[in-house]
Backbone bond lengths (Angstrom), bond angles and torsions (degrees), N, CA, C in turn:
res aa  C-N    CA-C-N  psi(-1)  N-CA   C-N-CA  omega(-1)  CA-C   N-CA-C  phi
1 M - - - 1.451 - - 1.527 107.82 -
2 A 1.286 115.61 125.63 1.457 121.22 -177.79 1.528 110.20 -80.57
3 P 1.316 116.31 156.03 1.474 119.03 177.65 1.528 112.94 -60.27
4 Q 1.315 116.66 -29.87 1.465 119.25 178.15 1.523 111.43 -65.71
5 D 1.333 116.39 -34.57 1.462 120.25 177.99 1.523 111.07 -65.97
6 V 1.319 115.84 -42.13 1.464 120.21 178.65 1.525 110.03 -64.18
7 L 1.319 116.35 -43.10 1.463 119.77 178.65 1.525 111.71 -63.47
8 Q 1.326 116.89 -37.97 1.462 120.67 178.00 1.528 111.12 -64.90
9 I 1.339 116.35 -42.69 1.467 120.23 178.42 1.527 110.31 -64.12
10 M 1.327 117.02 -43.65 1.461 120.49 179.44 1.524 111.55 -65.06
11 Q 1.317 116.79 -38.71 1.464 120.13 178.05 1.522 110.44 -64.36
12 S 1.312 117.38 -42.24 1.467 120.74 177.61 1.523 111.25 -65.01
13 A 1.336 116.22 -41.06 1.467 119.96 178.99 1.523 110.98 -64.16
14 L 1.316 117.82 -43.12 1.463 120.48 178.52 1.525 111.48 -65.18
15 H 1.322 116.84 -36.44 1.461 120.09 177.46 1.529 110.74 -62.96
16 V 1.324 116.61 -44.69 1.468 120.66 179.14 1.524 110.54 -65.27
17 I 1.332 117.10 -41.43 1.462 120.63 179.86 1.518 111.10 -63.27
18 I 1.314 117.30 -46.96 1.466 120.80 -179.57 1.519 110.59 -63.10
19 L 1.305 117.22 -41.11 1.461 121.14 178.80 1.523 111.45 -62.39
20 M 1.321 116.51 -46.18 1.460 120.40 -177.44 1.525 112.26 -69.68
21 V 1.318 116.91 -40.11 1.463 120.16 -179.10 1.528 110.92 -69.84
22 S 1.322 116.56 -38.55 1.460 118.75 -178.64 1.528 112.35 -66.34
23 V 1.328 116.82 -30.92 1.465 119.92 178.02 1.526 110.40 -63.01
24 V 1.315 116.88 -34.84 1.468 120.61 -177.82 1.527 111.29 -88.20
25 L 1.323 117.96 -40.69 1.457 120.47 -171.83 1.528 115.11 -81.57
26 L 1.310 118.23 -33.13 1.466 119.52 -177.11 1.534 113.08 -63.33
27 P 1.333 120.16 -44.23 1.469 118.06 175.25 1.530 112.81 -63.29
28 A 1.330 117.67 -38.06 1.469 120.32 177.73 1.527 110.50 -65.58
29 L 1.320 116.76 -37.50 1.459 120.83 176.95 1.525 111.05 -64.10
30 A 1.324 116.74 -43.58 1.469 120.23 179.49 1.526 111.33 -63.87
31 V 1.323 117.39 -42.39 1.463 120.64 178.99 1.523 110.34 -67.17
32 G 1.316 117.62 -41.30 1.461 120.91 178.13 1.512 111.97 -61.84
33 L 1.322 117.21 -40.87 1.458 120.86 177.68 1.524 111.36 -65.31
34 T 1.324 116.37 -41.66 1.468 120.29 178.87 1.525 111.05 -64.34
35 V 1.315 116.89 -44.75 1.466 120.39 179.53 1.525 110.48 -65.96
36 S 1.321 117.60 -38.38 1.466 120.80 178.36 1.519 111.69 -64.13
37 M 1.327 116.90 -39.69 1.466 119.58 176.54 1.521 110.88 -65.50
38 F 1.331 117.07 -38.92 1.461 121.07 176.09 1.532 110.73 -63.12
39 Q 1.339 116.38 -42.66 1.462 120.05 179.08 1.524 111.24 -65.38
40 A 1.318 117.53 -38.49 1.464 120.56 178.91 1.521 111.04 -67.95
41 A 1.322 116.43 -36.50 1.465 119.52 -179.34 1.522 111.92 -72.11
42 T 1.322 117.18 -35.73 1.465 120.59 -177.25 1.526 113.15 -99.92
43 Q 1.324 117.92 -4.75 1.461 124.66 -179.44 1.524 112.30 57.90
44 I 1.328 115.73 37.97 1.464 122.03 174.13 1.523 106.90 -95.37
45 N 1.317 117.33 122.13 1.463 121.25 -177.89 1.521 110.47 -113.28
46 E 1.304 116.52 64.07 1.453 122.29 179.32 1.519 108.63 -109.46
47 M 1.334 117.02 123.11 1.459 121.08 -176.58 1.525 112.36 -67.46
48 T 1.315 117.39 -36.42 1.464 119.22 -178.07 1.516 111.90 -70.20
49 L 1.319 117.16 -21.19 1.464 120.07 178.97 1.524 111.08 -65.44
50 S 1.312 118.33 -29.87 1.466 119.96 177.77 1.534 111.59 -92.66
51 F 1.321 117.22 -26.53 1.462 120.06 -175.86 1.528 112.46 -76.68
52 I 1.313 117.13 -45.27 1.470 121.74 -174.83 1.535 111.83 -63.07
53 P 1.340 120.47 -48.02 1.475 118.15 178.52 1.526 113.59 -62.58
54 K 1.335 117.24 -38.17 1.465 119.38 177.82 1.522 110.90 -64.96
55 L 1.327 116.64 -39.92 1.455 120.47 178.00 1.525 111.09 -63.80
56 L 1.334 116.81 -44.06 1.462 120.57 179.96 1.527 111.73 -64.57
57 V 1.323 117.02 -42.39 1.468 120.35 179.44 1.526 110.66 -65.99
58 T 1.325 117.05 -40.15 1.457 120.13 178.61 1.524 111.01 -63.67
59 M 1.338 116.91 -43.01 1.464 120.44 177.83 1.529 110.77 -63.99
60 M 1.324 117.13 -40.17 1.460 121.11 179.86 1.533 110.86 -65.96
61 V 1.325 116.74 -42.44 1.470 120.28 178.68 1.522 110.24 -64.65
62 L 1.334 117.29 -41.07 1.457 119.35 177.69 1.522 111.63 -64.71
63 A 1.333 117.24 -35.32 1.462 119.97 178.54 1.529 111.04 -69.38
64 I 1.322 115.98 -37.96 1.469 119.84 -177.73 1.531 111.17 -78.54
65 A 1.337 116.67 -46.80 1.462 120.58 -173.68 1.521 113.08 -99.01
66 G 1.312 118.25 4.90 1.460 120.97 -176.83 1.508 113.74 -59.85
67 Q 1.316 116.37 -41.18 1.460 119.91 -179.86 1.524 110.81 -64.46
68 W 1.322 116.45 -41.78 1.458 120.44 178.35 1.526 110.84 -66.11
69 L 1.345 117.25 -42.07 1.458 121.12 178.80 1.526 111.03 -61.33
70 L 1.316 116.36 -44.91 1.456 120.57 178.91 1.524 111.19 -64.40
71 G 1.320 116.92 -41.86 1.465 120.60 177.60 1.516 112.19 -62.38
72 T 1.315 116.81 -38.65 1.461 121.07 179.66 1.524 111.25 -64.31
73 I 1.317 116.99 -46.55 1.465 119.03 -178.47 1.523 111.46 -71.63
74 V 1.325 117.46 -32.71 1.471 120.00 177.03 1.521 110.15 -68.43
75 N 1.326 117.80 -43.28 1.472 120.63 177.90 1.527 111.45 -61.32
76 F 1.335 116.19 -41.36 1.465 119.40 178.49 1.527 110.62 -63.34
77 T 1.318 117.09 -43.67 1.462 121.10 -179.67 1.521 111.14 -65.69
78 V 1.319 117.53 -41.32 1.466 120.92 178.23 1.525 110.49 -62.57
79 Q 1.334 116.92 -41.46 1.462 119.99 177.84 1.529 111.41 -63.37
80 L 1.336 116.23 -39.06 1.469 118.88 176.85 1.519 111.19 -61.77
81 F 1.333 116.83 -44.94 1.462 120.23 -179.30 1.530 111.55 -67.20
82 K 1.316 117.25 -35.47 1.473 119.78 178.26 1.520 111.78 -67.94
83 N 1.316 117.28 -29.56 1.460 121.03 -177.04 1.525 113.53 -89.51
84 I 1.324 118.01 1.81 1.462 120.56 178.85 1.530 112.53 -59.84
85 P 1.345 120.11 -46.11 1.489 118.44 179.28 1.518 112.97 -61.11
86 Y 1.328 117.81 -35.25 1.460 120.41 -179.76 1.525 111.52 -73.75
87 A 1.335 116.53 -30.93 1.456 120.09 179.53 1.515 111.79 -73.94
88 I 1.333 116.72 -32.22 1.468 120.68 -178.51 1.528 110.69 -77.40
89 G 1.327 114.92 -45.55 1.455 118.92 -173.48 1.466 112.31 -88.49
């Protein structure tokens, strides 16, 4: 296996990881920013006020996009297993 092959596999893995993580984290980031602006405007300093909405949005995103996330990681894994003979030989 050449170093270029390893780099290609790592690049593909990082691409899949970034794609999957961003699907979950970006909505939580947007909700956290919105709640933080609300807290700054009203001067409410309650920690659970920012935690609960982010948790709910993350759970909702996982429920909606979970099938796609699972399909993405399964497809990546299947491609890795299919390319094993080419990587060895």
